[in-house]
mmCIF file of the C-alpha atoms, coordinates in Angstrom:
data_MODEL
# 
_entry.id   MODEL 
# 
loop_
_atom_site.group_PDB 
_atom_site.id 
_atom_site.type_symbol 
_atom_site.label_atom_id 
_atom_site.label_alt_id 
_atom_site.label_comp_id 
_atom_site.label_asym_id 
_atom_site.label_entity_id 
_atom_site.label_seq_id 
_atom_site.pdbx_PDB_ins_code 
_atom_site.Cartn_x 
_atom_site.Cartn_y 
_atom_site.Cartn_z 
_atom_site.occupancy 
_atom_site.B_iso_or_equiv 
_atom_site.pdbx_formal_charge 
_atom_site.auth_seq_id 
_atom_site.auth_comp_id 
_atom_site.auth_asym_id 
_atom_site.auth_atom_id 
_atom_site.pdbx_PDB_model_num 
ATOM 1  C CA . MET A 1 1  ? 78.804 39.371 -6.864  1.00 0.00 ? 1  MET A CA 1 
ATOM 2  C CA . VAL A 1 2  ? 76.944 37.328 -9.625  1.00 0.00 ? 2  VAL A CA 1 
ATOM 3  C CA . ARG A 1 3  ? 78.507 35.930 -12.881 1.00 0.00 ? 3  ARG A CA 1 
ATOM 4  C CA . ILE A 1 4  ? 76.299 35.562 -15.820 1.00 0.00 ? 4  ILE A CA 1 
ATOM 5  C CA . SER A 1 5  ? 77.052 34.759 -19.254 1.00 0.00 ? 5  SER A CA 1 
ATOM 6  C CA . VAL A 1 6  ? 75.138 35.408 -22.340 1.00 0.00 ? 6  VAL A CA 1 
ATOM 7  C CA . GLU A 1 7  ? 75.878 33.377 -25.763 1.00 0.00 ? 7  GLU A CA 1 
ATOM 8  C CA . ILE A 1 8  ? 74.576 34.999 -28.661 1.00 0.00 ? 8  ILE A CA 1 
ATOM 9  C CA . LYS A 1 9  ? 74.039 32.688 -31.999 1.00 0.00 ? 9  LYS A CA 1 
ATOM 10 C CA . TYR A 1 10 ? 72.417 32.944 -35.347 1.00 0.00 ? 10 TYR A CA 1 
ATOM 11 C CA . LEU A 1 11 ? 69.047 31.456 -36.001 1.00 0.00 ? 11 LEU A CA 1 
ATOM 12 C CA . SER A 1 12 ? 68.821 28.233 -37.911 1.00 0.00 ? 12 SER A CA 1 
ATOM 13 C CA . GLY A 1 13 ? 68.637 29.196 -41.612 1.00 0.00 ? 13 GLY A CA 1 
ATOM 14 C CA . VAL A 1 14 ? 70.103 32.490 -41.251 1.00 0.00 ? 14 VAL A CA 1 
ATOM 15 C CA . GLU A 1 15 ? 73.297 33.035 -42.999 1.00 0.00 ? 15 GLU A CA 1 
ATOM 16 C CA . ASP A 1 16 ? 76.331 33.118 -40.608 1.00 0.00 ? 16 ASP A CA 1 
ATOM 17 C CA . PRO A 1 17 ? 79.144 35.124 -42.610 1.00 0.00 ? 17 PRO A CA 1 
ATOM 18 C CA . GLU A 1 18 ? 81.902 34.552 -40.387 1.00 0.00 ? 18 GLU A CA 1 
ATOM 19 C CA . ALA A 1 19 ? 81.245 30.872 -40.117 1.00 0.00 ? 19 ALA A CA 1 
ATOM 20 C CA . LEU A 1 20 ? 80.940 30.523 -44.005 1.00 0.00 ? 20 LEU A CA 1 
ATOM 21 C CA . THR A 1 21 ? 84.495 32.446 -44.423 1.00 0.00 ? 21 THR A CA 1 
ATOM 22 C CA . ILE A 1 22 ? 85.983 29.718 -41.725 1.00 0.00 ? 22 ILE A CA 1 
ATOM 23 C CA . GLN A 1 23 ? 84.507 26.923 -43.683 1.00 0.00 ? 23 GLN A CA 1 
ATOM 24 C CA . LYS A 1 24 ? 85.849 28.331 -47.086 1.00 0.00 ? 24 LYS A CA 1 
ATOM 25 C CA . ASN A 1 25 ? 89.329 28.640 -45.676 1.00 0.00 ? 25 ASN A CA 1 
ATOM 26 C CA . LEU A 1 26 ? 89.105 25.108 -44.033 1.00 0.00 ? 26 LEU A CA 1 
ATOM 27 C CA . GLN A 1 27 ? 88.182 23.652 -47.496 1.00 0.00 ? 27 GLN A CA 1 
ATOM 28 C CA . LEU A 1 28 ? 91.351 25.553 -48.816 1.00 0.00 ? 28 LEU A CA 1 
ATOM 29 C CA . LEU A 1 29 ? 93.637 24.055 -45.994 1.00 0.00 ? 29 LEU A CA 1 
ATOM 30 C CA . GLY A 1 30 ? 92.486 20.626 -46.923 1.00 0.00 ? 30 GLY A CA 1 
ATOM 31 C CA . TYR A 1 31 ? 89.931 20.119 -44.396 1.00 0.00 ? 31 TYR A CA 1 
ATOM 32 C CA . GLY A 1 32 ? 87.189 18.836 -46.606 1.00 0.00 ? 32 GLY A CA 1 
ATOM 33 C CA . ASP A 1 33 ? 85.461 16.757 -44.002 1.00 0.00 ? 33 ASP A CA 1 
ATOM 34 C CA . ILE A 1 34 ? 84.068 19.805 -42.224 1.00 0.00 ? 34 ILE A CA 1 
ATOM 35 C CA . LYS A 1 35 ? 80.670 20.202 -43.666 1.00 0.00 ? 35 LYS A CA 1 
ATOM 36 C CA . LYS A 1 36 ? 79.376 22.959 -41.634 1.00 0.00 ? 36 LYS A CA 1 
ATOM 37 C CA . VAL A 1 37 ? 80.699 25.577 -39.103 1.00 0.00 ? 37 VAL A CA 1 
ATOM 38 C CA . ARG A 1 38 ? 78.565 27.712 -36.655 1.00 0.00 ? 38 ARG A CA 1 
ATOM 39 C CA . THR A 1 39 ? 79.806 30.490 -34.671 1.00 0.00 ? 39 THR A CA 1 
ATOM 40 C CA . SER A 1 40 ? 78.518 32.040 -31.483 1.00 0.00 ? 40 SER A CA 1 
ATOM 41 C CA . LYS A 1 41 ? 79.825 34.954 -29.327 1.00 0.00 ? 41 LYS A CA 1 
ATOM 42 C CA . THR A 1 42 ? 79.977 34.771 -25.277 1.00 0.00 ? 42 THR A CA 1 
ATOM 43 C CA . TYR A 1 43 ? 79.652 37.617 -23.007 1.00 0.00 ? 43 TYR A CA 1 
ATOM 44 C CA . GLU A 1 44 ? 80.498 37.405 -19.229 1.00 0.00 ? 44 GLU A CA 1 
ATOM 45 C CA . PHE A 1 45 ? 78.986 39.856 -16.817 1.00 0.00 ? 45 PHE A CA 1 
ATOM 46 C CA . GLU A 1 46 ? 79.554 40.377 -13.071 1.00 0.00 ? 46 GLU A CA 1 
ATOM 47 C CA . VAL A 1 47 ? 76.648 42.001 -11.497 1.00 0.00 ? 47 VAL A CA 1 
ATOM 48 C CA . SER A 1 48 ? 76.537 43.233 -7.819  1.00 0.00 ? 48 SER A CA 1 
ATOM 49 C CA . ASP A 1 49 ? 72.857 42.291 -7.543  1.00 0.00 ? 49 ASP A CA 1 
ATOM 50 C CA . ASP A 1 50 ? 71.109 39.279 -6.087  1.00 0.00 ? 50 ASP A CA 1 
ATOM 51 C CA . SER A 1 51 ? 70.631 36.569 -8.459  1.00 0.00 ? 51 SER A CA 1 
ATOM 52 C CA . SER A 1 52 ? 66.971 37.167 -9.671  1.00 0.00 ? 52 SER A CA 1 
ATOM 53 C CA . ASP A 1 53 ? 67.559 40.925 -10.380 1.00 0.00 ? 53 ASP A CA 1 
ATOM 54 C CA . ALA A 1 54 ? 71.070 40.091 -11.774 1.00 0.00 ? 54 ALA A CA 1 
ATOM 55 C CA . VAL A 1 55 ? 69.728 37.863 -14.406 1.00 0.00 ? 55 VAL A CA 1 
ATOM 56 C CA . SER A 1 56 ? 66.752 40.295 -15.129 1.00 0.00 ? 56 SER A CA 1 
ATOM 57 C CA . THR A 1 57 ? 69.335 42.772 -15.951 1.00 0.00 ? 57 THR A CA 1 
ATOM 58 C CA . VAL A 1 58 ? 71.513 40.877 -18.121 1.00 0.00 ? 58 VAL A CA 1 
ATOM 59 C CA . ARG A 1 59 ? 68.266 39.676 -19.988 1.00 0.00 ? 59 ARG A CA 1 
ATOM 60 C CA . LYS A 1 60 ? 67.472 43.131 -20.580 1.00 0.00 ? 60 LYS A CA 1 
ATOM 61 C CA . ILE A 1 61 ? 70.918 43.947 -21.944 1.00 0.00 ? 61 ILE A CA 1 
ATOM 62 C CA . ALA A 1 62 ? 70.813 41.089 -24.186 1.00 0.00 ? 62 ALA A CA 1 
ATOM 63 C CA . GLU A 1 63 ? 67.604 41.915 -25.812 1.00 0.00 ? 63 GLU A CA 1 
ATOM 64 C CA . GLN A 1 64 ? 67.996 45.756 -25.915 1.00 0.00 ? 64 GLN A CA 1 
ATOM 65 C CA . MET A 1 65 ? 71.537 45.596 -27.176 1.00 0.00 ? 65 MET A CA 1 
ATOM 66 C CA . LEU A 1 66 ? 73.484 42.279 -27.657 1.00 0.00 ? 66 LEU A CA 1 
ATOM 67 C CA . ALA A 1 67 ? 70.954 40.334 -29.844 1.00 0.00 ? 67 ALA A CA 1 
ATOM 68 C CA . ASN A 1 68 ? 69.114 40.990 -32.994 1.00 0.00 ? 68 ASN A CA 1 
ATOM 69 C CA . PRO A 1 69 ? 65.916 38.986 -32.550 1.00 0.00 ? 69 PRO A CA 1 
ATOM 70 C CA . VAL A 1 70 ? 65.155 38.806 -36.007 1.00 0.00 ? 70 VAL A CA 1 
ATOM 71 C CA . ILE A 1 71 ? 68.318 36.777 -36.942 1.00 0.00 ? 71 ILE A CA 1 
ATOM 72 C CA . GLN A 1 72 ? 69.721 35.723 -33.465 1.00 0.00 ? 72 GLN A CA 1 
ATOM 73 C CA . SER A 1 73 ? 69.184 33.973 -30.424 1.00 0.00 ? 73 SER A CA 1 
ATOM 74 C CA . TYR A 1 74 ? 70.585 34.254 -26.970 1.00 0.00 ? 74 TYR A CA 1 
ATOM 75 C CA . THR A 1 75 ? 71.089 31.937 -24.049 1.00 0.00 ? 75 THR A CA 1 
ATOM 76 C CA . ILE A 1 76 ? 71.693 33.021 -20.411 1.00 0.00 ? 76 ILE A CA 1 
ATOM 77 C CA . LYS A 1 77 ? 73.684 30.863 -17.893 1.00 0.00 ? 77 LYS A CA 1 
ATOM 78 C CA . GLU A 1 78 ? 74.381 31.686 -14.561 1.00 0.00 ? 78 GLU A CA 1 
# 
């Protein structure tokens, strides 16, 4: 069994609405020194293939379903 993780995050310059909300709330809570927040999502897969096929399968999943290439990038880690 192979474990693979995929991290999805917004491209630089693309507005991250969740991060903006977190930053606004941090300001309200008195954390004025926090100047920027970025979020990402991590998906973890357990695949019952050999390593090269598993990475290829997860890459296809990331490209077809998890990441919007116009506004997001992804990183795969074994």
